[in-house]
N, C-alpha and C positions, 0 to 999 in steps of 0.2 A: 462581482467584488468590486470594490474600489481600489485604486491604488494603495491607499491608506491601510484597509483591510488586507490586501494581498502582502505587503510587507511584514505587518502583523503577524499573519498565518506563517510566514515563512521563518519568521525570527524566532517564533516559538516552537518551531520544529528544528531549528538548527543552531540557535544560539544561547549559551547558559549566561544570563545575565549577571553581573557583579551585584553583591551584598542584597539579595533580592529573593523572596520566596516566590519562586515561577510560578506557583498554583494561582497566586493572588491574580498573576493577569491573564488567565485562563478560566477562573471559576464561573459558574453559571450566575450565581449570586452576586451581585455589586463586583463586578469585574473592574480591575485596575487597569485598561488596555494599555498596550505600548503606545508610544508617540513616534511615529516615524519623521524623520527629519531628511529632508530632501536638499536644503540648503541651509546656510545661515550668513548673515549679515549685520554688523555692527551688534546690538544687543538682542538682535530677533532670530527665532529658529523658525524656520517655514516648513510645512509639511507638503504632502506631493498635491493637494488640493487647494492650497492659496492660503489656508488658515497660518496663524503665525502665533508665536509663544514669546513673551519678554523672557530673557535669561536672566533671573532675578538672583542665581548663585552661580555666575560666570562659570555655568557647567564643572560642577565641583571645585569651584574656587581656582580655575586655571586661567580663565581669559582674563586679560587685563584692559587691551585696547579695542575690545570689540569683534567679532567673529569675521574673518575674511580682510584682514586690515591688510590695505596694498604694499606698505612698505616689509611688512614680514613675507607676505606673498611673492613679492619681487626678489627679496632675497633668497627665498628659496628655490626659485625658478634659475636665478644666476648661478646659485650653488651646483645645483643638478647639471649644469652646463659643463661643469670643471670635475667635480669629486663628489660621488654621492657616498661613498663609504670607503675605509680601509680600517682594519685592526689595529689597534694602538699598542700593542705589543711590539715593540722593535721598530714603531712607524710615528710618524706625527704629521699635522698638517697645519696649514695657517690658522683654520677657525678655532681648533682648540687651544693653540697656543694664545690667540688673541684673546678668546673669551677667559682664560684662565689669567692672565695679564689684568684684565679690566675688573675682573672679580677682585683680585688681590687688591688692586688699588682702592677699588671700593669698601672694603672690609679691614684691609691691615690683615689679613691671614691668606696665605699664598699655598702653592703646590695643589691645586685641583684636584681630587679624584672623582671620577664621573661613574654614574650607575644610571639606571634607567627609569627611576620612578623614586617616591618619597619612601616607601618602606626598604628599598635597596640601600637608600643613604643612610637612614637609621642604622641597619645592620652594617655599612661600612665604617661609620663611626664607632660604634660599640667594640666591632674587631679591632681595629685599628685603636684604640684606646687600650683594651686589655692586650693586644700584642707589645705596645708600647711598654707597658708595665713588665713586661716577660721579658723583653728586650734590656729593660733599666735593671733586672736581677729579683723582680719584686713579683713574681708570678702569682703569688696569691692575690693580688688585688686583681679579681676577676668578676666580680659582683658589679652590679649596676643598681643605681637606686631612681625611681621615678615620681613623679607628682600624682597624687590621688585625682583620677578622672583622665588621666594623660593619654594620647593616642599619637602613636607614633609607626602605624603601619601592620599590616594583617599577614606577613610573611611569620615564619616560625620564630625567628629570630627578632624581629619587631614587634612580636606578640608578648615578649617576654618584657617590655617595659609599657606595653599600652595596659592601661587600667580601665577596660570597658568590660563589664561581666559577662556579656553575650560571648565574646571572644574568648575571654578567658575559660569560660566552663563548657565550650565546645571542643576546645582544643588543650585542656589543661595536660593532659597526659605526653604530649610532646613538647611542651614549654617549659624550659627553666626559669620559673619565674624571677623579678626583680623584686627588691624591696618598694615601699611605696609609703610615702609620707604625706602629710597634710596640704593641701593645696589652698594657694593664697586667694581663691575666688571670691571677690567680694559680695557676693551674695550671702554668705555664710556670715556677716557680721552681725553681733550680738546687737540689741538695743544700746546705743549709745556708742558703740564703736564705728571707728572709721575705716575704709578700704586699707589704709595702712597698717592700722592696728591689726587686723587679718592678716595681711602680710607677713607682719615681725611675728605673730604666733606661728604661722607657717615656718618661718625661718629657724623659728627658736624649736620646733619639732625637728626640723633638718638637721641641726645643728646638734641635736642630743643624739641623733640616729647616728651622725659622722662619730661622733666624740668615742662610740662604742665600736665601729664598725669600718672606720676608715681603714685600716691595715689590710682589710680584705675586699675595699671598693675601689673600682676604676673611675667609675663618672657617674657624673648625676646629669641626666637627662631632663628638659624642661622646654614647654613651647611659651615662648615669651610673650607677656601683657595677654594674649587670649589663647587658653584652651578651648579650639574650634568643637571638637567632637562632645566636649564635657557639656553642650550645651551653650557653647561662646561665652565661656566663664571667662571674666574679664579681672585683672588684678592691679594694683597699685606698683607704677613702674619700677618702684623703690625695692621692689623685691629682688629684683635682677640683680642690683648693688650687693643686696646681702646674700644671693647665691655666689656671686663672684667671690667675696671675702672670706665664704664659708667652705669654698672648692679649694683656695688658695691656704687657709690655717689648716687644712686636713688633708693637703696634697692629694687632692681627686681631681680629675678631668671635668671642667663642664661642657657639655655636649647642649647647643640649641636649636632646638628644632622649629627652624623657619619655613617648612616646606610649605604651609598654607599662610603663614603671617609676612613673609618677605615680599620685597619688590613693593613697596607703599602701601600695603594694605592697612597699616594699623598708624598710619600718619606720618612715617618717616621712611625711607628706603628700605631700613630693614629695622625692626623690631628693636633690637638690642641698642639703637643709635638714639632713643628715645631720649630728649634731653634731659629727664630725670632718672635715666639709667645710664646710658653711656658707657657700656662694657665691652669686653672683647672677650668672646668664650674662647675654649680651646680647641672644637670645634662647631664647624656652621654647616648645618643640613639645609639645602635648597633644591626644591623641584617646582611643581605647579606652575607658578608664572615665570616661571626661567624662561622659559620660549613663548610667552604671551598667550598660552594655552593652545598651540600648534602640534607640537611635537612631545614625546616623551623623554624626559632629561630629568636627571638630578645630580648634585655635586656635592662634594662633603669638601669645605676648606679647612686648613687646620694651622697650627703654626710652624715656626722653623725649627722649634726643639723637637716636637713630634717627628716632623720629618727627618731631621737627622739622628733619631733613635733607632732609624729604620737603613741608615747609609753604612753596611757594610759589606764584606766580600763573601760573604755566607747568602744563600740563596734564602735559606730558612728564616733569616735574621731582615728580610725585606717584607713587603705587604704582599699577603698573599688572597688576592682576591681579582676576579676579571669578570667580565662576559663580552659577548662577541662584539656587541654595538657600543662599548664604552667608547666615550667622546665622539660620537655619530657626527661628520663634518654639517650634513644638513642641521640637526638639531641645534648644534652650535652654533650655526649661521642665524638661524631662526633667533637663538638668545641673544646673539650681538645685536641682530635688528631692534628687538625688545629692548635692550638698553640704550642702542640711539635714539628709540622713540621716548625713553623715559627722559633721557638728557634733553633732548631737543625740544620736547613739548613742556618741559618743565611739570608734568604731571603730579607729582609728589603735593608740590605748593598748591596747582590748581584743585587737587583733591579737597583740599581744606575749605573752599568756596562749595565746590561739590557737595560734600559731607554736611555741612552746614544747610544747603539747600533741602538736600533730601529729609534730612531730620524734620526739618520743618512741614515737609510734605508729609513725614511720617505722623504729625501730630495726632491727628483723630486717631490713629491706631494707638499711639502712647497712652491717650485719654481714656480708650476702652476700660470699663470698670473690670472686666476679666484679666487683664493685663497687669502683669508683676515684673519690677525688677528693669524698667527699659532701661537699654544701655548702647553705648557706641564708644567704638575704638578707630579712628579712622573712618574707612570705609567699610565697616564692620558695624552692622545694625542689629539687636535682637532684644526679645520680649518674650518674658514666661508667660504663659496663660495657664490661669485659674481651670483645670479640668481634670475629671477623676477618669475620662476614657481611655482605655488603653491604646485605641488606635486612634489617637487623636490627630498624628502626625498624618497616616495615609488618608483620613478623611478630610485634612486640609490641604494636603497636596491635591487632592481630586478637586476640590472648591476652587482653589486657586488655578487652577488649569483649566476650569470652566470660566472664568474671567481673561483668561488669557496671559496667565504669568506663571513662571515656574518659579516655585518656592516649595522645599522640602524641609519642613521642621524635623528639630533634632529631639525627639520625645516629646517635652511640650513647650518647647523654644522654637519661637518663631523668629527667623533671621533672614536678612537680605545682605548680599554680599556681590551687587551688581559689577559690571564692567565699567572702568572709570569714565569711559567715554558716553553714560548715559546721559541724555538730555533732559532740560526741565520738564517737556511734555511726557516724556517717557518716564521720569520719575512720578510724576504725577500719576501716570497710568498704573504704575506698579503699587504705589501707596494706595491708590483705590482698590486695586485689585486684593491685594493682602488685607485690608480691611473688610471688604465683602466675604471674602473667603471666612475670615475669622468668624463672621455674623453668621454665615450660613453653617458653619461648623459646630458652633455653640448652641446654635437652634435645633440643632437634632438632639442634644442631651438636656437633661432636667438641670435647672439653674441653680436649685439647692445642693449643696453640699459638695461645691465645685472645691477642689484643692488643686495649689501648684505641684507640679513633679518636675524635676531639673533634671537634665542631662538625658541620655540616650544616643541611639544610633541614626545615623541619615541611611534608613533603608526604606525598601517598599514593600 
């Protein structure tokens, strides 16, 4: 038995993999074998037998500067020599203070509260918003409203504002569902409409809902510029300005989930800083790229007004949330090293050239007759594919791996979100692999009657 096969066998016997139907990895007919990874460097994942795969999705959107970046690794090793962990209740340490100061300077939002992952950040922001209104003497404002197709995590609280049918149906008895209003997804444009028109229609729907329900609504939560799990749904940036104005008019909080789109993914350091948006949310949720893809960490940033609403002699009026690894020094040090790299390399500006080059390399994929709605936002690229095959995502991912690239479509949407350090040759390899995977996948189904389906879940 090869080393790869041995690790596959042991993993299937011991590990329950996330967002995965495990039987698909072990079935006799057309199995989807697990890919054992022995090491990673740059944009490449290496198995135990010398094969490598280009990480075209940054390992679920977390990796910014490539795997094994020496600056982040050296920062972590240095931190291990001084402080690995201490609880943040009643204690503090340099990495968490310095990280909080730098995030505040970059966003205009202070008093960072830390969690372990994106779903935790969502729950922290929702709890903080509702508790704010309770402290302000308006306890009825405890509901939330999200955007159709929104994804904010899979814990029970986060599922309340996640509009993905698979999760809602599976866990409906456990979830207090938020309201959902129209998405500004530009793909919904009617003939003659612009993305701005779609955004305005969506904003009008939110305005109508808040006009009736603002008295019981704590916050609106949205993913700015790109709703990733909805099939990389992209919208006009001016929608964010309308969101901000509506939340101000109706006295509700605006929570922006930049867990996936922060740290340069959309073309500016943070999506809400887009030059045609340029707003400030009441809560900002960050994770994924925060540590450059090395350690789990999330942060919720908020305004001084929110922080001051919890400043009191009574413990019950303080914010009641914690976990043992809150503000872990190692994770904070990795985040500081990541911010250093963003600043020192000028990567956000450099990404504009990289994105243009990649988009040109993807031109044959964009021109494929089965592709609909080719689109890009910063370093996020997406194409809908006209196919009726319910297992399109799994089959495409399998063909992509055979080409040496890691790409996992969301429903019938093929997307790429590679690390920022991808070279010209690596970009060409990724683009060629994506096109070959599409051709091989479509060759397995009848050409007639294809129809595009949007959205879905990034699962195997």
